[in-house]
C-alpha positions as YAML, in Angstrom:
chain: A
units: angstrom
residues:
- id: 1
  name: MET
  ca: [-0.01, -0.26, 0.08]
- id: 2
  name: THR
  ca: [2.50, 2.56, 0.68]
- id: 3
  name: ALA
  ca: [5.91, 2.56, -1.14]
- id: 4
  name: ILE
  ca: [8.88, 4.62, -0.58]
- id: 5
  name: ALA
  ca: [11.23, 6.53, -3.54]
- id: 6
  name: SER
  ca: [13.86, 8.88, -3.84]
- id: 7
  name: PRO
  ca: [13.34, 12.19, -2.38]
- id: 8
  name: HIS
  ca: [14.50, 13.53, -5.71]
- id: 9
  name: PRO
  ca: [13.06, 11.25, -8.64]
- id: 10
  name: ALA
  ca: [12.76, 11.58, -12.02]
- id: 11
  name: PRO
  ca: [9.87, 12.33, -13.47]
- id: 12
  name: GLN
  ca: [7.69, 9.82, -14.65]
- id: 13
  name: ALA
  ca: [8.22, 8.32, -18.41]
- id: 14
  name: ALA
  ca: [4.67, 7.17, -20.09]
- id: 15
  name: SER
  ca: [3.99, 3.72, -19.57]
- id: 16
  name: SER
  ca: [3.19, 1.48, -22.09]
- id: 17
  name: SER
  ca: [-0.66, 2.14, -21.30]
- id: 18
  name: ARG
  ca: [-2.16, -1.17, -21.52]
- id: 19
  name: GLY
  ca: [-1.69, -2.39, -17.73]
- id: 20
  name: LEU
  ca: [-2.98, 1.28, -16.91]
- id: 21
  name: HIS
  ca: [-5.67, 1.44, -18.84]
- id: 22
  name: SER
  ca: [-6.30, -2.65, -17.79]
- id: 23
  name: LEU
  ca: [-6.34, -0.80, -13.98]
- id: 24
  name: LEU
  ca: [-8.65, 1.63, -15.39]
- id: 25
  name: ALA
  ca: [-10.96, -0.13, -17.05]
- id: 26
  name: THR
  ca: [-10.95, -3.83, -15.89]
- id: 27
  name: THR
  ca: [-8.73, -5.52, -14.12]
- id: 28
  name: GLY
  ca: [-4.80, -5.36, -13.76]
- id: 29
  name: PHE
  ca: [-2.37, -7.10, -11.47]
- id: 30
  name: ALA
  ca: [1.05, -6.89, -10.01]
- id: 31
  name: PRO
  ca: [3.09, -8.52, -7.54]
- id: 32
  name: LEU
  ca: [4.12, -6.65, -3.75]
- id: 33
  name: ASP
  ca: [7.97, -6.51, -3.82]
- id: 34
  name: HIS
  ca: [8.26, -3.76, -1.78]
- id: 35
  name: THR
  ca: [5.81, -4.04, 1.00]
- id: 36
  name: GLY
  ca: [7.08, -4.93, 4.41]
- id: 37
  name: TRP
  ca: [4.93, -6.54, 7.45]
- id: 38
  name: ILE
  ca: [5.69, -5.68, 11.20]
- id: 39
  name: GLU
  ca: [3.90, -8.15, 13.87]
- id: 40
  name: VAL
  ca: [3.30, -6.59, 16.93]
- id: 41
  name: THR
  ca: [2.73, -8.89, 19.94]
- id: 42
  name: GLY
  ca: [2.04, -8.67, 23.96]
- id: 43
  name: SER
  ca: [-0.32, -8.05, 26.02]
- id: 44
  name: ASP
  ca: [0.61, -4.40, 25.97]
- id: 45
  name: ARG
  ca: [0.58, -4.03, 22.30]
- id: 46
  name: VAL
  ca: [-2.66, -2.12, 21.88]
- id: 47
  name: ARG
  ca: [-2.14, 0.48, 24.32]
- id: 48
  name: TRP
  ca: [0.90, 1.09, 23.50]
- id: 49
  name: LEU
  ca: [0.65, 1.30, 19.88]
- id: 50
  name: ASN
  ca: [-2.34, 3.46, 20.22]
- id: 51
  name: GLY
  ca: [0.00, 5.71, 22.12]
- id: 52
  name: MET
  ca: [2.28, 5.83, 18.95]
- id: 53
  name: THR
  ca: [-0.35, 6.61, 15.76]
- id: 54
  name: THR
  ca: [-2.35, 9.23, 14.56]
- id: 55
  name: ASN
  ca: [-5.29, 7.07, 14.21]
- id: 56
  name: SER
  ca: [-7.19, 4.82, 17.28]
- id: 57
  name: ILE
  ca: [-6.18, 1.28, 17.30]
- id: 58
  name: GLN
  ca: [-7.75, 1.05, 20.41]
- id: 59
  name: GLN
  ca: [-11.28, 1.13, 18.89]
- id: 60
  name: LEU
  ca: [-10.27, -1.80, 16.40]
- id: 61
  name: GLN
  ca: [-11.92, -4.90, 15.59]
- id: 62
  name: PRO
  ca: [-10.37, -8.55, 14.57]
- id: 63
  name: GLY
  ca: [-9.95, -7.53, 10.49]
- id: 64
  name: GLU
  ca: [-10.54, -4.01, 10.81]
- id: 65
  name: GLY
  ca: [-7.64, -1.41, 9.70]
- id: 66
  name: ASN
  ca: [-6.59, 2.22, 9.69]
- id: 67
  name: TYR
  ca: [-3.96, 4.56, 8.04]
- id: 68
  name: ASN
  ca: [-1.67, 6.00, 10.20]
- id: 69
  name: PHE
  ca: [1.18, 8.45, 10.67]
- id: 70
  name: LEU
  ca: [3.85, 7.96, 13.05]
- id: 71
  name: LEU
  ca: [5.18, 11.39, 14.55]
- id: 72
  name: SER
  ca: [8.10, 13.21, 15.87]
- id: 73
  name: ALA
  ca: [7.47, 14.69, 19.37]
- id: 74
  name: GLN
  ca: [7.68, 18.11, 17.55]
- id: 75
  name: GLY
  ca: [4.61, 16.62, 15.12]
- id: 76
  name: ARG
  ca: [6.53, 15.81, 12.08]
- id: 77
  name: ILE
  ca: [5.54, 12.72, 10.05]
- id: 78
  name: GLN
  ca: [8.21, 9.99, 10.37]
- id: 79
  name: GLY
  ca: [6.45, 7.11, 8.82]
- id: 80
  name: ASP
  ca: [3.18, 5.41, 7.85]
- id: 81
  name: ALA
  ca: [1.20, 2.29, 7.76]
- id: 82
  name: TYR
  ca: [-1.82, 0.51, 7.65]
- id: 83
  name: ALA
  ca: [-2.13, -1.52, 11.17]
- id: 84
  name: PHE
  ca: [-4.61, -4.51, 11.32]
- id: 85
  name: ALA
  ca: [-6.12, -5.90, 14.60]
- id: 86
  name: GLN
  ca: [-6.07, -9.47, 14.77]
- id: 87
  name: PRO
  ca: [-7.42, -11.45, 18.14]
- id: 88
  name: ASP
  ca: [-4.07, -12.06, 19.39]
- id: 89
  name: ARG
  ca: [-1.27, -9.66, 17.32]
- id: 90
  name: LEU
  ca: [-1.21, -6.50, 15.33]
- id: 91
  name: LEU
  ca: [0.03, -6.28, 11.89]
- id: 92
  name: LEU
  ca: [1.82, -3.06, 10.56]
- id: 93
  name: GLU
  ca: [1.86, -3.20, 6.58]
- id: 94
  name: THR
  ca: [4.15, -0.05, 5.43]
- id: 95
  name: ASP
  ca: [7.23, -0.09, 3.25]
- id: 96
  name: ARG
  ca: [9.50, -2.48, 2.96]
- id: 97
  name: SER
  ca: [12.72, -0.08, 2.75]
- id: 98
  name: ARG
  ca: [11.24, 1.93, 5.76]
- id: 99
  name: LEU
  ca: [11.29, -1.14, 8.06]
- id: 100
  name: PRO
  ca: [14.42, -0.62, 9.59]
- id: 101
  name: ALA
  ca: [13.76, 3.20, 10.37]
- id: 102
  name: LEU
  ca: [10.48, 2.07, 11.45]
- id: 103
  name: ILE
  ca: [11.53, -0.84, 14.04]
- id: 104
  name: GLU
  ca: [14.17, 1.68, 15.77]
- id: 105
  name: LEU
  ca: [11.52, 4.37, 16.15]
- id: 106
  name: LEU
  ca: [9.03, 2.08, 17.75]
- id: 107
  name: ASP
  ca: [11.51, 0.22, 19.72]
- id: 108
  name: ARG
  ca: [12.97, 3.14, 21.17]
- id: 109
  name: PHE
  ca: [9.32, 3.72, 22.73]
- id: 110
  name: ILE
  ca: [8.94, 0.12, 24.07]
- id: 111
  name: ILE
  ca: [10.05, 0.47, 28.00]
- id: 112
  name: MET
  ca: [8.54, -1.29, 30.16]
- id: 113
  name: ASP
  ca: [5.68, -2.59, 28.15]
- id: 114
  name: ASP
  ca: [4.77, -6.28, 27.37]
- id: 115
  name: VAL
  ca: [5.00, -5.56, 23.32]
- id: 116
  name: GLU
  ca: [7.55, -7.19, 20.92]
- id: 117
  name: LEU
  ca: [8.11, -6.21, 17.36]
- id: 118
  name: LYS
  ca: [9.05, -9.08, 14.70]
- id: 119
  name: ASP
  ca: [9.43, -8.08, 11.00]
- id: 120
  name: LEU
  ca: [7.60, -10.90, 9.04]
- id: 121
  name: THR
  ca: [8.36, -9.53, 5.26]
- id: 122
  name: ALA
  ca: [10.53, -12.49, 4.35]
- id: 123
  name: ASP
  ca: [7.20, -14.75, 5.40]
- id: 124
  name: ARG
  ca: [5.16, -12.70, 3.28]
- id: 125
  name: HIS
  ca: [4.30, -12.74, -0.61]
- id: 126
  name: GLY
  ca: [1.41, -10.57, -2.03]
- id: 127
  name: LEU
  ca: [-0.55, -9.97, -5.30]
- id: 128
  name: LEU
  ca: [-2.48, -6.44, -6.07]
- id: 129
  name: ILE
  ca: [-5.51, -6.86, -8.45]
- id: 130
  name: ALA
  ca: [-7.34, -3.78, -9.06]
- id: 131
  name: GLY
  ca: [-9.93, -1.87, -11.37]
- id: 132
  name: PRO
  ca: [-13.51, -1.81, -11.68]
- id: 133
  name: THR
  ca: [-13.83, -5.20, -12.58]
- id: 134
  name: ALA
  ca: [-11.45, -6.76, -10.00]
- id: 135
  name: ALA
  ca: [-13.74, -8.25, -7.55]
- id: 136
  name: ALA
  ca: [-15.55, -10.38, -10.33]
- id: 137
  name: THR
  ca: [-11.91, -11.67, -12.04]
- id: 138
  name: LEU
  ca: [-11.65, -12.49, -8.42]
- id: 139
  name: ALA
  ca: [-14.93, -14.74, -8.47]
- id: 140
  name: SER
  ca: [-14.08, -16.10, -11.73]
- id: 141
  name: ILE
  ca: [-10.88, -17.54, -10.37]
- id: 142
  name: GLY
  ca: [-12.92, -18.91, -7.03]
- id: 143
  name: ILE
  ca: [-12.24, -15.62, -4.70]
- id: 144
  name: GLU
  ca: [-15.11, -14.05, -3.52]
- id: 145
  name: ALA
  ca: [-14.66, -10.11, -2.43]
- id: 146
  name: SER
  ca: [-17.22, -10.16, -0.17]
- id: 147
  name: PRO
  ca: [-18.39, -6.06, 0.37]
- id: 148
  name: ALA
  ca: [-15.81, -4.86, 3.30]
- id: 149
  name: PRO
  ca: [-15.13, -1.49, 4.55]
- id: 150
  name: GLU
  ca: [-11.42, -0.39, 3.50]
- id: 151
  name: PRO
  ca: [-8.77, -1.25, 5.00]
- id: 152
  name: HIS
  ca: [-9.84, -4.44, 5.67]
- id: 153
  name: LEU
  ca: [-8.26, -7.94, 6.33]
- id: 154
  name: SER
  ca: [-9.18, -11.71, 6.37]
- id: 155
  name: THR
  ca: [-8.36, -14.82, 6.14]
- id: 156
  name: ILE
  ca: [-10.01, -17.20, 3.15]
- id: 157
  name: GLN
  ca: [-9.43, -20.73, 1.70]
- id: 158
  name: TRP
  ca: [-8.32, -21.09, -1.71]
- id: 159
  name: LYS
  ca: [-7.86, -24.55, -3.79]
- id: 160
  name: GLN
  ca: [-6.99, -25.92, -0.16]
- id: 161
  name: SER
  ca: [-4.17, -22.98, 0.53]
- id: 162
  name: GLU
  ca: [-4.66, -20.30, 3.45]
- id: 163
  name: LEU
  ca: [-4.89, -16.49, 2.10]
- id: 164
  name: ILE
  ca: [-4.80, -13.10, 3.75]
- id: 165
  name: PHE
  ca: [-7.13, -10.93, 1.78]
- id: 166
  name: ILE
  ca: [-6.81, -7.46, 1.65]
- id: 167
  name: HIS
  ca: [-9.44, -4.77, 0.80]
- id: 168
  name: ALA
  ca: [-7.21, -2.39, 0.21]
- id: 169
  name: TYR
  ca: [-7.59, 1.79, -0.07]
- id: 170
  name: SER
  ca: [-9.05, 3.00, -2.62]
- id: 171
  name: PRO
  ca: [-10.34, 5.77, -3.63]
- id: 172
  name: LEU
  ca: [-10.71, 5.45, -7.82]
- id: 173
  name: VAL
  ca: [-11.25, 2.12, -8.66]
- id: 174
  name: PRO
  ca: [-11.19, -1.35, -6.55]
- id: 175
  name: ARG
  ca: [-8.06, -2.71, -4.76]
- id: 176
  name: PHE
  ca: [-7.30, -5.99, -3.10]
- id: 177
  name: GLU
  ca: [-3.90, -7.71, -2.01]
- id: 178
  name: LEU
  ca: [-3.52, -11.61, -1.84]
- id: 179
  name: TRP
  ca: [-1.16, -12.57, 0.96]
- id: 180
  name: ALA
  ca: [-0.08, -16.37, 0.72]
- id: 181
  name: ASP
  ca: [3.28, -18.77, 0.35]
- id: 182
  name: PRO
  ca: [5.39, -18.57, -2.48]
- id: 183
  name: ALA
  ca: [4.01, -21.90, -4.22]
- id: 184
  name: THR
  ca: [0.03, -20.27, -3.72]
- id: 185
  name: ILE
  ca: [1.09, -16.94, -5.25]
- id: 186
  name: GLU
  ca: [2.35, -18.31, -8.11]
- id: 187
  name: ALA
  ca: [-0.56, -20.18, -8.73]
- id: 188
  name: LEU
  ca: [-2.51, -17.06, -8.06]
- id: 189
  name: ARG
  ca: [-0.35, -15.52, -11.01]
- id: 190
  name: GLU
  ca: [-0.59, -18.13, -13.57]
- id: 191
  name: ALA
  ca: [-4.76, -17.60, -13.21]
- id: 192
  name: LEU
  ca: [-4.91, -13.87, -13.40]
- id: 193
  name: ASN
  ca: [-2.68, -13.65, -16.09]
- id: 194
  name: ALA
  ca: [-5.06, -15.47, -18.17]
- id: 195
  name: ILE
  ca: [-8.19, -13.26, -17.93]
- id: 196
  name: ALA
  ca: [-5.79, -9.41, -16.77]
- id: 197
  name: ALA
  ca: [-3.21, -7.58, -17.50]
- id: 198
  name: LEU
  ca: [-0.30, -7.50, -15.50]
- id: 199
  name: ALA
  ca: [0.59, -3.78, -14.42]
- id: 200
  name: THR
  ca: [4.22, -2.36, -14.12]
- id: 201
  name: GLU
  ca: [5.68, -0.03, -11.22]
- id: 202
  name: THR
  ca: [5.12, 2.50, -13.54]
- id: 203
  name: ASP
  ca: [1.91, 1.94, -14.04]
- id: 204
  name: LEU
  ca: [0.83, 1.64, -10.62]
- id: 205
  name: GLU
  ca: [3.06, 5.19, -9.85]
- id: 206
  name: HIS
  ca: [0.56, 6.60, -12.47]
- id: 207
  name: LEU
  ca: [-2.61, 5.12, -10.98]
- id: 208
  name: ARG
  ca: [-1.46, 6.72, -8.03]
- id: 209
  name: LEU
  ca: [-1.46, 10.24, -9.28]
- id: 210
  name: LEU
  ca: [-4.69, 9.47, -10.86]
- id: 211
  name: GLU
  ca: [-5.96, 9.02, -7.32]
- id: 212
  name: GLY
  ca: [-3.91, 11.81, -5.51]
- id: 213
  name: THR
  ca: [-2.27, 9.98, -2.95]
- id: 214
  name: PRO
  ca: [1.17, 10.98, -1.56]
- id: 215
  name: LEU
  ca: [3.79, 9.00, -0.98]
- id: 216
  name: TYR
  ca: [5.77, 8.79, 1.89]
- id: 217
  name: GLY
  ca: [9.66, 9.48, 1.00]
- id: 218
  name: THR
  ca: [8.31, 11.46, -1.96]
- id: 219
  name: ASP
  ca: [5.40, 14.10, -1.23]
- id: 220
  name: ILE
  ca: [5.67, 13.53, 2.60]
- id: 221
  name: ARG
  ca: [8.78, 13.89, 3.77]
- id: 222
  name: ASP
  ca: [9.93, 14.40, 7.62]
- id: 223
  name: ARG
  ca: [9.45, 17.96, 7.43]
- id: 224
  name: GLU
  ca: [5.63, 17.63, 6.45]
- id: 225
  name: LEU
  ca: [3.06, 18.30, 9.46]
- id: 226
  name: PRO
  ca: [-0.31, 16.09, 8.67]
- id: 227
  name: GLN
  ca: [-2.85, 18.22, 8.20]
- id: 228
  name: GLU
  ca: [-0.63, 19.54, 5.59]
- id: 229
  name: THR
  ca: [-0.93, 16.18, 3.43]
- id: 230
  name: GLU
  ca: [-4.85, 16.50, 3.72]
- id: 231
  name: GLN
  ca: [-4.83, 12.71, 4.85]
- id: 232
  name: ALA
  ca: [-7.92, 13.02, 7.24]
- id: 233
  name: ARG
  ca: [-8.06, 9.41, 7.55]
- id: 234
  name: ALA
  ca: [-4.93, 9.42, 8.94]
- id: 235
  name: LEU
  ca: [-5.91, 11.11, 12.16]
- id: 236
  name: HIS
  ca: [-8.43, 10.43, 14.84]
- id: 237
  name: PHE
  ca: [-8.94, 13.04, 17.30]
- id: 238
  name: SER
  ca: [-10.76, 11.69, 20.07]
- id: 239
  name: LYS
  ca: [-8.30, 9.06, 20.92]
- id: 240
  name: GLY
  ca: [-6.24, 10.24, 23.81]
- id: 241
  name: CYS
  ca: [-2.58, 10.83, 24.14]
- id: 242
  name: TYR
  ca: [-0.38, 9.86, 21.59]
- id: 243
  name: LEU
  ca: [3.23, 10.88, 20.27]
- id: 244
  name: GLY
  ca: [3.48, 14.39, 18.29]
- id: 245
  name: GLN
  ca: [-0.14, 15.04, 19.60]
- id: 246
  name: GLU
  ca: [0.13, 18.34, 21.40]
- id: 247
  name: ILE
  ca: [1.21, 19.97, 18.02]
- id: 248
  name: VAL
  ca: [-1.79, 18.13, 15.53]
- id: 249
  name: GLU
  ca: [-4.36, 19.32, 18.39]
- id: 250
  name: ARG
  ca: [-2.68, 23.47, 18.14]
- id: 251
  name: ILE
  ca: [-3.35, 22.55, 14.19]
- id: 252
  name: ARG
  ca: [-6.33, 21.68, 14.37]
- id: 253
  name: SER
  ca: [-7.44, 24.55, 17.35]
- id: 254
  name: ARG
  ca: [-6.09, 27.35, 15.08]
- id: 255
  name: GLY
  ca: [-8.26, 25.93, 12.45]
- id: 256
  name: GLN
  ca: [-5.52, 25.56, 9.35]
- id: 257
  name: VAL
  ca: [-2.04, 24.97, 8.43]
- id: 258
  name: HIS
  ca: [-0.62, 27.46, 5.59]
- id: 259
  name: ARG
  ca: [-0.06, 24.73, 2.86]
- id: 260
  name: LEU
  ca: [-1.84, 22.02, 1.21]
- id: 261
  name: PHE
  ca: [-1.26, 18.81, -0.18]
- id: 262
  name: HIS
  ca: [-2.83, 19.13, -3.64]
- id: 263
  name: ALA
  ca: [-3.28, 17.99, -7.50]
- id: 264
  name: PHE
  ca: [-2.37, 20.20, -10.63]
- id: 265
  name: THR
  ca: [-2.50, 19.30, -14.37]
- id: 266
  name: LEU
  ca: [0.55, 20.72, -15.53]
- id: 267
  name: THR
  ca: [1.34, 22.86, -19.43]
- id: 268
  name: GLY
  ca: [5.07, 23.11, -20.63]
- id: 269
  name: ASP
  ca: [8.03, 21.09, -19.64]
- id: 270
  name: LEU
  ca: [7.33, 17.96, -17.29]
- id: 271
  name: PRO
  ca: [9.22, 19.23, -13.83]
- id: 272
  name: ILE
  ca: [11.42, 17.34, -11.82]
- id: 273
  name: ALA
  ca: [10.47, 16.69, -8.17]
- id: 274
  name: GLY
  ca: [11.36, 19.79, -5.76]
- id: 275
  name: THR
  ca: [10.75, 22.10, -7.94]
- id: 276
  name: ALA
  ca: [9.02, 25.69, -7.48]
- id: 277
  name: ILE
  ca: [5.54, 26.98, -8.18]
- id: 278
  name: SER
  ca: [5.31, 30.60, -7.82]
- id: 279
  name: SER
  ca: [2.93, 33.51, -8.91]
- id: 280
  name: ASN
  ca: [3.97, 36.77, -9.82]
- id: 281
  name: SER
  ca: [7.46, 35.86, -9.28]
- id: 282
  name: LYS
  ca: [6.30, 35.00, -5.46]
- id: 283
  name: PRO
  ca: [7.55, 31.57, -4.32]
- id: 284
  name: VAL
  ca: [4.03, 29.65, -2.96]
- id: 285
  name: GLY
  ca: [4.20, 25.93, -3.60]
- id: 286
  name: GLU
  ca: [6.30, 22.64, -5.36]
- id: 287
  name: ILE
  ca: [5.85, 19.79, -6.77]
- id: 288
  name: THR
  ca: [6.79, 16.43, -5.51]
- id: 289
  name: SER
  ca: [5.84, 14.18, -8.27]
- id: 290
  name: ALA
  ca: [5.32, 14.32, -11.89]
- id: 291
  name: ALA
  ca: [4.50, 12.60, -14.99]
- id: 292
  name: HIS
  ca: [3.08, 12.51, -18.23]
- id: 293
  name: ILE
  ca: [0.20, 9.75, -18.49]
- id: 294
  name: GLU
  ca: [-1.04, 7.94, -21.21]
- id: 295
  name: LEU
  ca: [-4.85, 7.88, -20.36]
- id: 296
  name: PRO
  ca: [-7.58, 6.06, -22.73]
- id: 297
  name: THR
  ca: [-8.98, 9.69, -23.70]
- id: 298
  name: GLY
  ca: [-5.72, 11.18, -23.99]
- id: 299
  name: PRO
  ca: [-2.39, 12.32, -22.53]
- id: 300
  name: ILE
  ca: [-2.34, 14.21, -19.59]
- id: 301
  name: GLN
  ca: [0.80, 15.80, -17.68]
- id: 302
  name: LEU
  ca: [-0.38, 15.43, -14.05]
- id: 303
  name: ALA
  ca: [1.55, 16.36, -10.48]
- id: 304
  name: LEU
  ca: [1.00, 16.09, -6.64]
- id: 305
  name: GLY
  ca: [2.89, 18.50, -4.72]
- id: 306
  name: TYR
  ca: [2.35, 21.28, -2.10]
- id: 307
  name: ILE
  ca: [0.45, 24.67, -2.37]
- id: 308
  name: ARG
  ca: [0.03, 27.80, 0.06]
- id: 309
  name: ARG
  ca: [-3.92, 28.13, 1.02]
- id: 310
  name: GLU
  ca: [-4.31, 32.16, -0.20]
- id: 311
  name: ALA
  ca: [-2.81, 30.42, -4.11]
- id: 312
  name: LEU
  ca: [-6.45, 28.11, -4.09]
- id: 313
  name: GLY
  ca: [-10.06, 29.20, -4.05]
- id: 314
  name: PRO
  ca: [-12.17, 31.81, -6.05]
- id: 315
  name: ALA
  ca: [-9.46, 33.95, -6.86]
- id: 316
  name: ALA
  ca: [-7.12, 31.50, -7.57]
- id: 317
  name: LEU
  ca: [-3.42, 32.80, -8.75]
- id: 318
  name: GLN
  ca: [-2.09, 31.89, -11.88]
- id: 319
  name: LEU
  ca: [0.62, 29.60, -11.05]
- id: 320
  name: ASP
  ca: [4.01, 29.11, -12.93]
- id: 321
  name: TYR
  ca: [7.00, 26.52, -12.66]
- id: 322
  name: PRO
  ca: [10.04, 26.72, -14.83]
- id: 323
  name: GLY
  ca: [9.05, 25.93, -18.23]
- id: 324
  name: GLY
  ca: [5.37, 26.30, -17.86]
- id: 325
  name: GLN
  ca: [2.09, 26.60, -15.49]
- id: 326
  name: ALA
  ca: [0.05, 24.44, -13.02]
- id: 327
  name: HIS
  ca: [-3.64, 24.23, -12.44]
- id: 328
  name: PRO
  ca: [-4.76, 23.10, -9.74]
- id: 329
  name: ILE
  ca: [-7.47, 20.00, -9.70]
- id: 330
  name: PRO
  ca: [-9.47, 18.07, -7.79]
- id: 331
  name: THR
  ca: [-8.76, 14.36, -6.98]
- id: 332
  name: PRO
  ca: [-9.25, 11.27, -7.70]
- id: 333
  name: PHE
  ca: [-9.07, 12.08, -11.23]
- id: 334
  name: ARG
  ca: [-12.33, 10.57, -12.51]
- id: 335
  name: THR
  ca: [-12.24, 11.31, -15.60]
- id: 336
  name: ALA
  ca: [-9.68, 8.58, -16.32]
- id: 337
  name: THR
  ca: [-12.07, 5.85, -15.75]
- id: 338
  name: GLU
  ca: [-13.50, 6.31, -18.81]
- id: 339
  name: PRO
  ca: [-14.04, 2.67, -20.69]
- id: 340
  name: LEU
  ca: [-11.72, 2.39, -23.71]
...
């Protein structure tokens, strides 16, 4: 669900289109090679993790999940993860490359608590299946995607094999994850290969931009504050104390932050990450991700980044960057789902 990238990635080239078009119009699938898992056990696990994350862990029932930030004492984002409750443990799903830093951060705050952390990544292999017909595609190979809130984790059987089945966060198209042993995942891959398109990492990155979902390490850095990211799904304001809560609550009580995460269409050259956005020669924002995307309805240049609040709204200013102009748009980019 989460992924990490270089803090200053190059702009994305156009994908081969087929994989992205399948994700938008039918079904696409891809390996989840960059996803990592942390198991949290011990009698104090719920109370302890609830004090480490921005969302409510204590309210999760078995199978339920939510998206979380982990903050510094100054309220700056140090990482993100999806948390899932199970009867005897909690599971954290995050980017594989972030696991060492995240485990180190968490372990630092286990003082007198009955809590143990374990990296489960090596034991887990997964596939992502996404698109408007993804549920029907899964049903055709014997996996029923029963309605469930997002995110949600369950254990199911498929051809005598046990699968972890996740209804994943999906602001644009339905999205599911399957996790199992290597042999079972290979059998699933073969079954899907006959009826769905294999999506590349570039296809998935373009889908992310169309969703308007920020990526930790690229769009969210360790200097960002939670409310700047516009990810209200990661915040719970009545859960009790947690690391960095004082800053989050202070921002809420004051009513705003000065800049917000936003999406833009671009006219002109494709900028690199970190490119400044200006208005009347005054800096008002920055671009954090950008790509040329070949859609069924035609190509677009799309970017994500941050913009000062006063540059949006009814009296929106002209936004320039070196080589072109940026035009704020809402997300997700709905017209991208038009059929081929």
